[in-house]
N, C-alpha and C positions, 0 to 999 in steps of 0.2 A: 578317321579323318576329323580334324578339329572343326567345330561349328563356325560358320561365317555369318550367321544371321543375327548374332547378338549385337545389341547397341553398345558401343564403347562407353565405358563409364568413367567419370572423373572422380577422384577421391577428394571430397570436400568436407570441411568441418560442418557440424549440424546447422549452424546459422546460415552459412553459405549455401548449403544444400537446400534448405527451406526457401531461401531467396531465389535460387535457380528454379525450383519447382513453381513458385508463384509467378516468376517471369514467364516461364513456359506456358503456364495456365492462362495468364493474361493474354498471351499471343493467340492461344487456341480459342478462347472464348470470344476474342475480338473478331475472329474469322468466321465462326459458326455459332448457331444458336446453342443454348445450353444443352438441349436434348441430344444434339448430334456430336457433342464432344465426348470422347471416352478418356478414361484415366490412362489407358494404354497409349493413346496418342500424346497426351501430356507428358507421360514418362519418356517417350521417345524424344520429344523436344527438349526435355530437361537432361537427357543423357543418363537416365536412371531407370531402374526397374519399376514395374507397377507395384510390386510388393514393397519397395522402398517408400513409395508415396504414402502407403498406409501407416508408416511409422510417424508421419507428420500430420496427416489429415485422415479423419475417419471415413471419408468418402468424397464423392464428387460434389455433393451439396456443400459440405464444409469448405472444400477447396474453393469453390466458386464464390461463396460468401466471403471468404478471406480475401480473394482478389478484389471484389467490389469494395470491401471495407478499406483495403489499402488505397484504392483510388480515391475514396472519400477523404481519407486522412491526408493524402497528398494535396488534394484540392484545397482543403481547409488551411493547411500549412502555407500554401502559396498565397492564399487570400490574406492570411494574417500578416505575411511578410510584405505584401503590397500595401496594406494599411500602415504598417510600421514605417514604411518608406515615405509616407506623406508628411508634410510639415504639421507641426502642432496647430490645432485649431482649424484644420482644413474643413471647408464647407461640407455639409451632408451630401450634396449632389456629387462632389468630387470623390468622396469616400465610396459612394454607391457605384460610381463609374469604375473605380479601381478594382473592386471585387468582381464586378461584372466583366471587366476586361480579362481577368484571370479565368473566369468561367469560360469565356470564348476561347482562350488559349487551350484550356483543358479539352473542350469539344473538338477543336481543330487538331489537337495532338492525338486524340483517340476517337475519331468520328464513328467508326464501326461499333466499337464497344459501347460508346455513349448512346448511340441512336437505337441499337438493337432492342433494349427493353421498352422503348417508346413506340416501336414500329407496329406493335400489335401482332407480330408474326411469331413471337416466341413467348414461352412461359418460363417463370423462374421459380426456384424453391421458395417455400413459405419463409424460411429464415432470411433469405436475401431480400424478399419483398418487405419484411419487417425492418431490416437494416436500412433499406432505402427510405422507408417512412420515417424512421427516427432521424435519418440524415436530413430529410426535407424539413422536419420540425426544427432541427438545429439550425438550418439555414434561415428559416423564418425568424427564429429567436435572435440570430446574429444580425439580421437586417433590422429587426426591431431595436436592437441595441445601437444602431447607427442613427436612429431617429430620436427626436425629443420624446420624453415619456408620454406627453399628452397626444402627440401625433400618432404614436404607436398604438395607444389604447383605442383611439377613435377610428382607426383604419385597419382593423385586423384583416378584412377581406382584401384590401389593397396589397397587403404584404404577401398573402397566399397567392393572390391573382398574379402578382409580378412573376413568380416562379412558373406559373402555368403559361403565361405569355412567353417567358424566356424559353421554356421547353419547346413551345410551338414554333417560334421563329428559328431557333437553333436547329430543330429537326429539318425545317425547310432548307436552311443553310447547308446542312450536311448533305441533303439530297442533291443540292446544286454543286457539291464538291468543295464547300467551304471557300468560295472565292474571296480573296483578300479585299477586292474592291467593294464587296458587300458588307464588310465587317463594320465600318463606321455607321452606315445607315441602320444596320441591325442594332448596334449599340445605342444609337440615338432613339430608335423606336422603343426599345425595351425600357430604357431609363425614362424616356418621355411618358411611357404608359404608366409607370409608377408615379411619376410626378403629377400626371393628370388625375390619377386615382386618389392621391393624397390631397390634391388641391394646392398644397403649399408644403414644402419640405419641413417646415417647423410648425405647421398648423396643428 
């Protein structure tokens, strides 16, 4: 009798297969903490075998880190596009608002996956934690680039503190269900906190 428990598999080229695996993994890791996700469950979501996953990723740690890295790249690309859409010579505050709006879009689109690492209820592989640290350093550097050189040099703690503040208020926003009516107050509070810490956008 033929087996009926096998997952139907689609024939895809390598790039499409890798993308399907990453999409399935992103879905799985958004639903459950890292420790509770298995490669077998990701394979089922991707319509592939677990053995096939190992052709693309050395293991769950590498797969998870790739998912997080892809999310970071997508966020940075969206923020760059938002800045490119502003008129030449746009004020610093308007530029900071633009990238922060994109950050809120990202959080609202991926609330579970975004909030889980900040919840304190789950641990991540060391490689992923290192990737997140490098991403935060990059975000600080990009924010520094939006300010005048003198302002950036004098207010290093303000730059780092802005992202800590943004994490905290976005985490509360996620816990409340990301209500749209709270979006503008959150945005005003976050950008206002940076402005207050700087004293003056160009100081």
